[in-house]
Structures are given as C-alpha cells and as structure tokens.
VOGU-3710 file (C-alpha; in Angstrom, 3 decimals, decimal comma):
1> xxxxxxxxxx> 59,867/24,186/126,996  56,175/24,950/127,658  53,780/22,285/126,541  51,547/23,887/124,126  49,314/20,974/123,830  48,844/21,251/127,598  48,220/24,887/127,455  45,590/24,763/124,833  43,941/21,747/126,543  43,638/23,436/129,820
11> xxxxxxxxxx> 42,073/26,243/127,912  39,647/23,904/126,240  38,637/22,422/129,377  38,434/25,628/131,338  36,334/27,284/128,606  34,135/24,161/128,336  33,451/24,582/132,059  32,637/28,204/131,529  30,077/27,339/128,745  28,648/24,680/130,857
21> xxxxxxxxxx> 28,158/27,018/133,748  26,612/29,692/131,329  24,289/27,154/129,940  23,337/26,136/133,476  22,587/29,824/134,504  20,535/30,088/131,191  18,726/27,080/131,804  17,828/28,257/135,323  16,828/31,729/134,435  13,236/31,219/135,754
31> xxxxxxxxxx> 14,099/28,867/138,449  12,757/30,286/141,791  15,566/30,937/144,228  18,395/30,271/141,721  21,517/32,582/142,163  23,766/33,163/139,137  27,029/31,104/139,216  30,309/32,263/137,804  33,671/30,331/137,014  36,596/31,770/138,392
41> xxxxxxxxxx> 39,508/31,345/135,994  43,120/31,010/137,396  46,390/31,024/135,452  48,279/27,738/136,040  51,773/28,287/137,552  54,345/29,131/135,046  57,488/27,362/134,092  61,005/28,860/134,260  62,790/28,703/130,992  66,078/30,455/131,120
51> xxxxxxxxxx> 65,700/34,177/132,355  62,016/33,970/131,397  58,947/32,529/133,144  56,412/31,148/130,498  52,815/30,226/131,562  51,230/26,848/131,528  47,700/27,803/130,855  44,458/28,285/132,669  42,435/26,236/134,980  38,819/26,779/136,091
61> xxxxxxxxxx> 38,609/27,230/139,943  35,467/26,631/142,080  32,209/27,950/140,915  30,974/31,147/142,763  27,406/31,876/143,636  26,197/35,495/143,420  25,031/35,923/147,044  24,865/38,911/149,241  23,726/38,369/153,037  22,179/41,942/153,551
71> xxxxxxxxxx> 20,081/41,768/150,364  18,931/38,200/151,181  17,916/39,065/154,808  16,043/42,101/153,434  14,024/39,783/151,077  13,297/37,542/154,122  12,191/40,113/156,579  10,051/42,072/154,056  8,762/38,653/152,922  7,796/37,749/156,460
81> xxxxxxxxxx> 5,920/41,103/157,149  4,125/40,679/153,671  2,773/37,387/154,351  1,501/38,468/157,813  -0,464/41,273/156,482  -1,695/39,223/153,517  -3,316/36,588/155,684  -4,594/39,378/158,065  -6,277/41,078/155,137  -7,651/37,883/153,748
91> xxxxxxxxxx> -9,278/36,857/157,044  -10,619/40,165/158,136  -12,044/40,444/154,616  -14,030/37,427/155,427  -15,217/38,641/158,700  -16,583/42,000/157,206  -18,549/39,725/154,719  -20,053/37,996/157,707  -20,977/41,155/159,851  -21,322/43,876/157,423
101> xxxxxxxxxx> -24,436/42,918/155,635  -26,641/45,958/155,889  -29,767/44,363/154,404  -29,950/40,840/156,151  -27,711/41,409/158,994  -28,278/41,839/162,746  -28,917/45,625/162,334  -31,912/44,937/160,016  -33,246/42,049/161,804  -33,133/43,837/165,201
111> xxxxxxxxxx> -34,974/46,928/163,652  -37,624/44,576/162,154  -38,213/43,125/165,623  -38,653/46,365/167,401  -40,638/47,667/164,466  -43,148/44,851/164,901  -43,286/45,544/168,723  -44,087/49,294/167,892  -46,761/48,011/165,404  -48,412/45,950/168,050
121> xxxxxxxxxx> -48,897/48,900/170,230  -51,429/50,132/167,932  -53,599/47,003/168,402  -52,176/44,935/171,636  -54,817/42,420/171,388  -54,144/41,492/167,654  -53,368/37,938/167,332  -51,825/38,507/163,882  -49,733/41,453/165,247  -48,478/39,185/168,042
131> xxxxxxxxxx> -47,760/36,485/165,725  -45,541/38,942/163,607  -43,701/39,834/166,734  -42,967/36,280/167,440  -42,066/35,764/163,901  -39,614/38,645/163,847  -38,308/37,508/167,119  -37,567/33,989/165,896  -35,802/35,516/162,585  -33,634/37,773/165,017
141> xxxxxxxxxx> -32,674/35,012/167,241  -31,862/32,777/164,367  -29,802/35,421/162,756  -27,801/35,843/165,987  -27,310/32,076/166,162  -26,278/31,857/162,428  -23,609/34,619/162,868  -22,331/33,107/165,998  -21,926/29,703/164,317  -20,287/31,390/161,212
151> xxxxxxxxxx> -17,735/33,141/163,679  -17,083/29,887/165,349  -16,580/28,196/161,818  -14,160/30,983/160,935  -12,090/30,313/164,154  -12,052/26,704/163,267  -10,699/27,735/159,668  -8,003/29,680/161,261  -7,013/26,982/163,647  -6,983/24,452/160,681
161> xxxxxxxxxx> -4,850/26,858/158,578  -2,358/27,111/161,545  -2,060/23,300/161,631  -1,357/23,437/157,899  1,260/26,119/158,172  2,926/24,164/161,196  3,002/20,954/158,986  4,710/22,930/156,173  7,176/24,486/158,444  8,147/21,159/159,981
171> xxxxxxxxxx> 8,921/19,715/156,521  10,895/22,860/155,624  12,975/22,647/158,839  13,656/18,924/158,294  14,771/19,688/154,759  16,934/22,549/156,054  18,699/20,322/158,629  19,355/17,568/155,913  20,986/20,051/153,468  23,116/21,171/156,412
181> xxxxxxxxxx> 24,134/17,763/156,826  25,120/17,632/153,121  26,952/20,942/153,500  28,950/19,886/156,478  29,942/16,748/154,792  31,415/18,450/151,527  34,216/20,026/153,488  33,466/23,432/152,114  33,165/22,420/148,498  29,297/23,167/148,310
191> xxxxxxxxxx> 27,174/23,118/145,264  25,599/26,481/144,503  22,314/24,769/143,726  22,161/23,152/147,049  22,812/26,463/148,934  20,142/27,959/146,753  17,615/25,228/147,627  18,417/25,806/151,331  18,041/29,605/151,086  14,626/29,098/149,398
201> xxxxxxxxxx> 13,474/26,810/152,140  14,762/29,515/154,688  12,867/32,144/152,970  9,786/29,905/152,764  10,148/29,298/156,597  10,405/33,162/157,195  7,264/33,781/155,370  5,492/31,742/157,963  7,482/32,468/161,152  9,841/35,363/162,029
211> xxxxxxxxxx> 13,594/33,961/162,025  17,079/34,815/163,158  19,574/33,321/160,882  23,084/32,747/161,332  25,815/30,975/159,396  28,565/28,868/160,889  32,199/29,141/159,301  31,644/25,549/157,710  28,522/26,998/155,844  25,926/25,306/158,103
221> xxxxxxxxxx> 22,889/27,580/158,663  21,248/28,042/162,205  17,716/29,098/162,678  16,023/30,739/165,749  12,708/32,273/166,761  12,820/36,103/167,394  12,876/35,270/171,238  16,025/33,329/170,555  14,617/29,900/170,983  16,562/27,460/168,531
231> xxxxxxxxxx> 14,435/25,772/165,877  17,529/24,452/163,565  21,058/23,909/164,764  23,253/22,047/162,398  21,457/18,767/161,439  18,975/18,931/164,414  15,399/20,528/163,618  12,669/21,377/166,077  8,943/20,171/165,770  6,204/22,575/165,961
241> xxxxxxxxxx> 2,810/21,570/166,991  -0,530/22,942/168,309  -2,139/22,064/171,412  -5,762/22,855/172,865  -5,871/25,920/174,903  -5,751/25,654/178,846  -9,468/26,574/178,990  -11,028/26,288/175,497  -10,403/23,662/172,994  -10,720/26,066/170,022
251> xxxxxxxxxx> -8,105/28,392/171,297  -4,993/26,315/170,345  -1,676/27,408/171,464  1,611/26,674/169,584  4,358/24,655/170,870  8,023/24,202/169,932  9,729/20,791/170,915  13,395/20,977/170,514  16,198/18,649/171,996  17,450/20,182/175,230
261> xxxxxxxxxx> 14,816/22,805/175,651  11,888/20,738/176,063  8,338/21,960/175,097  7,741/25,664/174,786  4,731/27,835/174,230  5,490/30,051/171,201  2,002/31,491/170,779  3,524/35,091/171,381  7,047/34,522/169,985  6,488/33,767/166,470
271> xxxxxxxxxx> 7,654/37,260/165,221  6,185/38,277/161,789  4,924/35,973/159,200  1,807/34,062/158,356  1,582/32,278/161,875  1,604/35,562/163,604  -0,882/36,977/161,224  -3,421/34,044/161,811  -2,810/34,288/165,685  -3,221/38,015/165,966
281> xxxxxxxxxx> -6,544/37,797/163,825  -7,866/35,030/165,854  -7,083/36,173/169,215  -7,638/39,859/168,378  -10,054/41,008/165,950  -12,222/37,628/165,596  -12,414/37,246/169,320  -13,197/40,940/169,810  -16,052/40,739/167,254  -17,442/37,602/168,833
291> xxxxxxxxxx> -17,295/39,415/172,376  -19,212/42,570/170,825  -21,971/40,396/169,072  -22,301/38,385/172,130  -22,797/41,596/174,386  -25,392/42,801/171,851  -27,118/39,314/172,130  -27,003/39,143/175,737  -27,827/42,754/176,346  -30,934/42,471/174,082
301> xxxxxxxxxx> -31,835/39,138/175,832  -31,712/40,458/179,313  -33,045/43,793/178,622  -36,136/42,591/176,715  -36,597/39,788/179,382  -36,591/42,124/182,444  -38,964/44,661/180,861  -41,140/41,814/179,508  -41,281/40,171/182,911  -42,685/43,643/184,394
311> xxxxxxxxxx> -45,840/43,328/182,159  -48,902/41,353/182,053  -49,944/39,096/179,218  -53,463/38,301/177,748  -54,140/35,823/180,587  -53,298/38,543/183,338  -50,144/36,730/184,294  -46,786/38,448/184,631  -44,777/37,902/181,475  -42,041/35,292/181,586
321> xxxxxxxxxx> -38,463/35,619/179,958  -39,176/36,389/176,357  -35,759/35,144/175,163  -33,964/32,168/176,721  -31,929/33,679/179,558  -28,156/33,780/178,695  -26,085/31,043/180,107  -22,589/31,855/181,058  -20,040/29,294/180,347  -17,253/28,673/183,010
331> xxxxxxxxxx> -14,354/26,797/181,778  -11,899/25,056/184,107  -8,032/25,023/183,494  -6,761/21,595/182,418  -4,269/21,968/185,267  -6,883/22,220/187,883  -6,565/19,453/190,553  -9,484/20,583/192,897  -13,277/19,809/192,667  -14,723/23,225/193,024
341> xxxxxxxxxx> -17,994/23,945/191,106  -18,304/27,457/189,588  -21,499/29,016/188,178  -21,990/32,752/186,826  -24,841/34,750/185,988  -25,782/38,137/184,771  -26,815/40,486/187,419  -26,665/43,906/185,629  -26,388/43,824/181,962  -25,900/47,646/181,965
351> xxxxxxxxxx> -22,445/47,098/183,471  -21,550/44,064/181,427  -18,373/44,341/179,613  -17,490/42,546/175,980  -14,707/40,553/177,543  -13,898/37,408/179,513  -13,168/37,006/183,244  -10,337/35,029/185,027  -10,948/33,333/188,347  -8,096/32,034/190,480
361> xxxxxxxxxx> -7,861/30,402/193,970  -4,719/31,150/196,034  -5,598/28,568/198,690  -7,433/31,199/200,872  -9,545/33,291/198,691  -10,564/33,743/195,000  -9,919/36,496/192,786  -12,170/37,491/189,938  -10,552/39,740/187,372  -11,685/41,493/184,177
371> xxxxxxxxxx> -9,167/40,071/181,421  -9,341/43,347/179,439  -9,151/46,086/182,170  -7,504/44,081/184,896  -10,278/45,364/187,571  -10,539/42,585/190,231  -12,449/41,640/193,312  -11,473/38,925/195,904  -13,215/36,934/198,488  -14,592/33,530/199,274
381> xxxxxxxxxx> -17,822/34,061/196,893  -20,164/34,942/195,737  -18,040/37,634/193,788  -19,639/40,441/191,705  -17,751/42,444/189,039  -18,865/44,490/185,945  -22,500/43,077/185,971  -21,851/39,406/186,686  -21,870/37,364/189,788  -19,734/34,072/190,334
391> xxxxxxxxxx> -20,831/31,544/192,903  -18,326/28,865/194,041  -19,102/25,509/195,874  -17,058/22,575/196,482  -13,313/22,268/197,213  -10,660/23,958/195,356  -6,698/23,714/195,448  -4,433/26,293/195,335  -3,534/27,350/191,765  -6,863/26,223/190,383
401> xxxxxxxxxx> -7,954/28,496/187,661  -11,287/29,134/185,643  -12,260/31,406/182,721  -15,743/33,046/182,776  -17,293/34,007/179,342  -20,436/36,011/179,803  -20,494/37,228/176,107  -18,383/34,931/173,931  -21,039/32,431/173,113  -24,076/34,569/173,795
411> xxxxxxxxxx> -25,092/35,036/170,170  -24,871/31,161/169,569  -27,268/30,557/172,571  -29,995/33,078/171,537  -33,648/31,629/171,067  -37,108/32,686/171,806  -38,535/31,368/175,128  -42,378/31,936/174,473  -44,446/30,108/171,711  -47,987/31,255/172,325
421> xxxxxxxxxx> -49,114/34,853/171,134  -51,184/35,171/174,372  -47,941/35,154/176,517  -46,694/38,423/174,957  -46,914/40,855/178,012  -48,366/43,942/176,441  -49,857/45,831/179,485  -48,480/47,564/182,605  -49,483/45,802/185,833  -50,702/49,029/187,577
431> xxxxxxxxxx> -53,490/51,236/186,494  -53,915/54,896/187,616  -57,246/56,647/188,175  -58,612/59,918/189,775  -61,654/60,419/191,814  -64,692/61,685/190,007  -65,277/64,072/192,832  -61,755/65,717/192,474  -62,016/69,465/191,828  -58,301/69,846/191,220
441> xxxxxxxxxx> -56,089/68,895/188,144  -53,636/66,454/189,711  -53,045/63,039/188,016  -50,664/60,218/188,095  -48,662/59,450/184,947  -45,599/57,684/183,874  -46,055/54,557/186,177  -42,952/52,453/185,651  -42,483/48,987/187,081  -38,650/47,877/187,750
451> xxxxxxxxxx> -39,656/44,676/189,461  -42,658/42,559/189,770  -41,660/41,347/193,392  -44,238/43,527/195,131  -46,993/42,781/192,648  -49,906/42,482/192,310  -50,867/44,908/195,081  -52,714/43,522/198,000  -54,866/46,650/198,136  -55,268/49,838/196,031
461> xxxxxxxxxx> -52,861/52,559/196,869  -54,975/55,781/197,511  -53,168/59,357/197,556  -55,286/62,031/199,341  -54,034/65,576/199,120  -53,777/67,440/202,346  -52,292/70,815/202,564  -50,861/69,987/206,084  -50,005/66,377/205,420  -46,407/66,762/206,617
471> xxxxxxxxxx> -47,108/69,301/209,239  -48,742/72,850/209,197  -48,313/74,514/205,833  -46,506/71,385/204,465  -48,741/70,107/201,681  -48,569/66,481/200,376  -50,388/63,210/200,054  -51,490/60,669/202,621  -51,283/57,132/201,525  -53,720/54,332/202,263
481> xxxxxxxxxx> -53,349/50,555/201,287  -49,661/50,365/202,428  -47,649/51,273/205,396  -45,843/54,375/204,036  -45,764/57,839/205,371  -47,127/61,149/203,639  -45,495/62,196/200,391  -44,563/65,828/200,145  -46,046/67,621/197,136  -46,205/71,305/196,876
491> xxxxxxxxxx> -48,287/72,456/193,848  -46,387/75,785/193,505  -43,109/73,928/193,034  -43,883/70,275/191,903  -47,053/71,068/189,792  -45,072/70,405/186,523  -44,477/66,857/187,792  -42,709/65,056/190,512  -41,293/61,667/190,348  -42,366/59,354/193,346
501> xxxxxxxxxx> -40,263/56,153/194,135  -42,147/53,493/195,826  -40,118/50,545/194,533  -40,578/48,570/197,743  -44,349/49,138/197,788  -45,432/48,764/194,265  -42,118/47,860/192,444  -41,423/51,061/190,749  -42,011/54,873/190,136  -44,730/57,030/188,979
511> xxxxxxxxxx> -45,157/60,899/188,395  -47,632/63,219/190,085  -48,297/66,555/188,371  -51,036/69,393/188,176  -52,682/71,334/191,070  -54,772/69,201/193,405  -57,527/70,702/195,764  -57,803/69,669/199,465  -59,095/66,033/199,722  -58,569/65,081/196,045
521> xxxxxxxxxx> -57,564/61,590/195,606  -55,412/59,607/193,148  -55,372/55,854/192,883  -52,973/53,167/191,744  -54,639/49,600/191,378  -53,793/46,324/189,630  -54,594/46,419/186,004  -57,117/43,416/186,033  -59,176/44,122/182,986  -57,024/46,392/180,830
531> xxxxxxxxxx> -56,273/43,836/177,973  -56,171/46,897/175,530  -53,371/48,570/177,616  -50,023/48,979/175,496  -47,828/50,650/177,908  -45,461/47,623/178,478  -45,182/47,317/174,650  -44,269/51,037/174,402  -41,720/50,592/176,932  -40,484/47,476/175,015
541> xxxxxxxxxx> -40,173/49,117/171,724  -38,472/52,256/173,315  -35,659/49,774/174,197  -34,479/49,903/170,512  -32,688/53,192/171,105  -32,236/53,302/174,781  -28,690/53,484/176,074  -28,896/50,434/178,196  -25,526/48,818/177,594  -21,869/49,757/178,720
551> xxxxxxxxxx> -23,197/51,814/181,555  -25,604/53,976/179,680  -23,007/54,734/176,807  -24,490/52,592/174,076  -27,782/51,074/172,601  -27,910/47,676/170,860  -27,402/49,201/167,677  -24,471/51,124/168,866  -22,764/47,883/170,035  -23,073/46,399/166,683
561> xxxxxxxxxx> -22,080/49,334/164,771  -18,909/49,711/166,847  -18,118/45,790/165,966  -18,723/46,383/162,335  -16,764/49,739/162,334  -13,762/48,076/164,037  -13,777/45,199/161,606  -13,778/47,705/158,632  -11,109/49,790/160,025  -8,776/46,818/160,725
571> xxxxxxxxxx> -9,432/45,404/157,322  -8,462/48,670/155,571  -5,406/48,918/157,743  -4,466/45,393/156,887  -4,774/46,231/153,365  -2,824/49,323/153,651  0,022/47,546/155,505  -0,047/44,705/153,034  0,260/47,274/150,143  3,380/48,815/151,938
581> xxxxxxxxxx> 5,054/45,646/152,682  4,518/44,306/149,151  6,145/47,423/147,814  9,203/46,849/150,127  9,322/43,203/149,372  9,325/43,852/145,629  11,977/46,522/146,064  14,001/44,081/148,126  13,547/41,231/145,429  14,576/43,549/142,576
591> xxxxxxxxxx> 17,731/44,337/144,466  18,537/41,079/145,282  17,917/39,760/141,819  19,836/42,589/140,238  22,722/41,043/142,229  22,170/37,369/142,166  19,587/36,879/139,298  20,294/35,630/135,709  20,432/38,258/133,110  20,083/36,453/129,732
601> xxxxxxxxxx> 21,791/39,263/127,727  24,758/38,978/129,922  24,797/35,181/129,780  24,628/35,370/125,966  27,711/37,622/125,820  29,452/35,301/128,052  28,518/32,333/125,944  29,691/34,004/122,994  33,024/35,051/124,754  33,622/31,472/125,967
611> xxxxxxxxxx> 32,979/30,131/122,281  35,401/32,352/120,739  37,961/31,527/123,532  37,125/27,764/122,968  37,592/28,104/119,282  40,903/29,923/119,741  42,215/27,271/122,112  41,405/24,709/119,551  43,249/26,742/116,806  46,362/26,620/119,305
621> xxxxxxxxxx> 46,107/22,911/119,074  45,812/22,808/115,535  48,992/25,311/115,217  50,774/22,976/117,914  50,173/19,890/115,746  51,262/21,746/112,447  54,295/22,725/114,113  55,042/19,097/115,656  54,392/17,565/112,098  56,904/20,208/110,690
631> xxxxxxx> 59,269/19,209/113,193  58,845/15,408/112,658  59,220/15,995/108,707  62,400/17,846/109,233  63,808/14,940/111,213  62,769/12,470/108,545  64,949/14,195/105,900
//
C-alpha cells in the first residue's frame, strides 16, 4: 500500500526546495553575473499494487543553471571590443586636449615668434624689438618642451595602466584556476553560484584581453590567447608581466610566463580588450604624434639655425645657432654584446621623416633602415638615409642592433641658444652695388647665401659687362676678385632676371637683371657697415610659411596641423567604434539576460505555485493523519 505520509513528505521537501531556490533567485536578482536557477522535479519510482502501479511521490533533482554558451560568448566578445574602444577614446581624448589648444598651443606660439621676427625687420637695430624676438623664442621652445613632457607623461600613464590591468588579470586567472580545482573536486555536482562566479571572472578577463574559451567534459574551463597560447589550463594559471623594451625603457613589452612554454612576448597577441587598446594607442597614435611634433621641432630648429648662421649680427660676426641644435638619441639593444659607438646627426632636415630608424650589424656591414617605409642603405659607415647620417666606431658583434630616433625627443630638447640681443643675425653678409658711371639699367638683387664657408670675401667681386665676353657676339660679364670665367648674360633674353649660382665663390646665388651698357660694372662686397640691413630677418620670417619639410611638401604649421588632424580623426573613430560596440554589447547582454536573468514576476508566480503546492501537500498529511486516526479508532472498538 502506498505510504501517504511518505508521498506527502516528499512533496513538502521538494516544494520546500523549490521555494528556497526561488527565494535565492529573488535575492540575487541584482547580483552581477548571476544566472537563474531552477529545480528539476522528478517523480519517485512507483509501487506495484495488484494490477496497478501507484506513485510514491516526488523528489527534487539537481538544480539547473540557465546558461547558453553562444549567448555567453557573444557577451564576452562584444565586451572585449567595447572595452578596447572605450580606452582608445579615453586616451585619444586626453591627447587631443594636449595638442589641440588653438589659443596657447604650438601653432599660436610659432606664429607669435615669426611675427616678432617680421616686426623686427622694420627696425633691425631696435634693442626692444630684438628682446621681443628672444622672448617669443623662449616661449616657443618652452611650449615645445612642455608638450614633449606632457606626451611623455601620457606614455607613462599608459604604461602604469598596463601594469594595473596585468595585475588585475593575474588575480582573475588565479581565481579561475582555483574555481576549476573546486569544480573538478565536486565530481560534476557543481554549485551554480560557483559557475556564475567563474563566468564573471572569465568575462572580466575578456574585457582586458582577447580569449579563446573551451570547457572540458568535467566542467573545467581552459583559457587561451587569440594566438593559441594557454593562460589557464585546469588548475594551472599563467602569469602576465611587463618588461622594459629592447631599446627604450618607456616602451614596455608584455610577457606571458606559463609552465611548459617559458616566457613569451604577447605584445601583439592580446586580441581585443583593454590591453590591446592601450598598446595600440601608445605604439600608434601617441608615438606618431610624438614623432610629428618632434619633426616640427627639429625642422624649425635646424631650418632657423641654418638661415641664422648665414647672416651677420650687430657685431659683424656670423650668426651662431639660434636654437640649441637637435641631438639624436641612439639606443642600443639590451642584447648587444659588442662595443660599438654610434652617433647620428641631421644632414638635411628637408628630407627628415617623422619616424625611427633601425641599425643592424650582420658581422660584415651595417644596415640602416627606415622603420616606417623600410627603405635602407648598407655599408661600413658613415650611412646616410632620409636626411640623417650615422657614424659608427669601435667593434661590433654580429646581431648587434640600435635604434636611431631623430624626431622622437626633439620637442623635449628645444631651447634658445643665444641670450644677447646683439647676437640676432639680421643682415645679409653681402652687399650689392652699381658703379656711378654706369649708363645701363643692370643691377644685382636677391642675394641669397646658402653657406658661410666661403665668406667673408677676400676681395670684392666685380662684374663688368662685355658684349663679346664669351666670344664674338656672345655677351656677358667678366669677373674680377675671384678665379671664375665670364658669366653669360644676353640682355635681350635675360633682361627680366637671370639667377647666377656662385656658391663655391660667395656661398650662394644672386640675380642680374636689366640692360647693361658696355663697361657697366656691378659689385658684390662684404656687408661691413650695413647694421640696418634686414635681409636676413626677412628670409627668417619667410620660413614661417615656406615648404621646408618633408621634401618640400610641408611647412612647420602643416606638420603640426596634420598631427592635430590625425588625433582628431582617430578620436572620432574611437568614439564611433565605442558607440557601435556598446550597442552590440547591450544587445548581447539583453539576449543573455532574457535567457539567464531573473524575472521577478516569473519568480513571484513560481513562489505562489510552490506555496500552494506545499500547502496542498500539508493537507495530504492532515488527511492521512485523519484516516490513520479513524483506522485506529475502529480497531479500539
């Protein structure tokens, strides 16, 4: 005979568990990562009575956890991408705040400096005007140094954030391995709360680094990077760490140490996530901005210095470097075993590129390569490429490597090299004149000095027009004061102006124009007394808009504008990508929560159902007891 007490008791216990699980769901409705749990009720094996099979009640089976692998993976992957673009937007926004100030930034300070130089052309001997030029030069170089320092600090912040994220990931990996150990010890009877906690940890790791997730038959989860390197296998967890770069201490690399695989550089294998966003920003946009700002600083320094050194100051001396010349850092690899000494210098700022260069020794010769374009030259040195020259001395060993950085730190170095207002080289070192006895209209103009190596002149250069200077019917100017042949000049063809290049004689070029008469003379002489001459200042002020950089394609302001524009573009792209990935992640989260989340209305309905069932089971017990008492009473009679 079926045991009514047993049947009703099993129901009480089963529905009691149902109420408990439902209450647990309600209590954790706002718990992050919690998955709804359900009780599986099973009918107890029946009992054969005569020709009938009568049930023996109910029993509550193992709790089930609402879980869908596809939906969970969608949350992970979208969360990883969302995190990557969030940090990219955050960092690039900081960067645009540094370089995009139109009122006090580099563009404004550069304009103020060249405006001061232009103002000085009106009165080149003015002490006050010269002091303004030096003051604006100090402001400009200080702005370069400040921006360079701020960019370096931003890089330090990125590296610090990398270390923080690595520490967080290591803690999470350890916790996942510990939960794996607990899962494997339960022989399959795993708490849903424990699995939820592990899934939450896996999601947190995936927000920081891209993952491949696999689950073993015993419920243990294995994690690997996108390139397949394991970071958690069973109860073993890898250790992530940062290490100073091969050349530069500020360019840290990421390493994974894992039993059996040793130490692996994973800087380019982190997939999506916050780590990849930080690395992409640092090694991409931030370094590119540092290079471009450095190119502007080096370009302005070297170009202004070159022109300033072609002029004469108030003391009659050739100008010295206006700004402190750019020093090029050469960084040796940590793995070098040789004792070579490598130095580098800028030889042609017009060909200089906003990039680093690599230098490698193969045991016989060196190879200097542009790290961006791949262009290279080989030899034993000196080596010249893209506007820089590299000199090597000492002994090297095959495999030795160096990094040459002509623009990366140029902004941080910039400073004014002169302190006395009289040292500003305002005048051209050469003066042109015409003889008072000339009857023609010829003259010398546009005297441009490209090098002071041949100056001052040892004697005046006198150009005398002769209709047969180069032979019968071949007019030109004969030259005295230097060993040089006649200069062809046909007034009918060249009267509008002909440029004469005598760089080897007087360090530059000049233009002859007009219609000379036979015997007319033109003279180039040293500008000894012309303290009011402003021609070198005019040339200096003209550098503001001259296309002197990137092989004649860009001015100083063009380089800066391109840097700001690139930061702005990438900031906007990061914001748009973040918005897209946030929408995708929200969609994935909604789908996952609709499957695994707690719906309080549903849980309330279940609670009411279990309460009613519990009460009904209790009434069965009461009925059974009443029947039993009636039966006992019958026997007592």
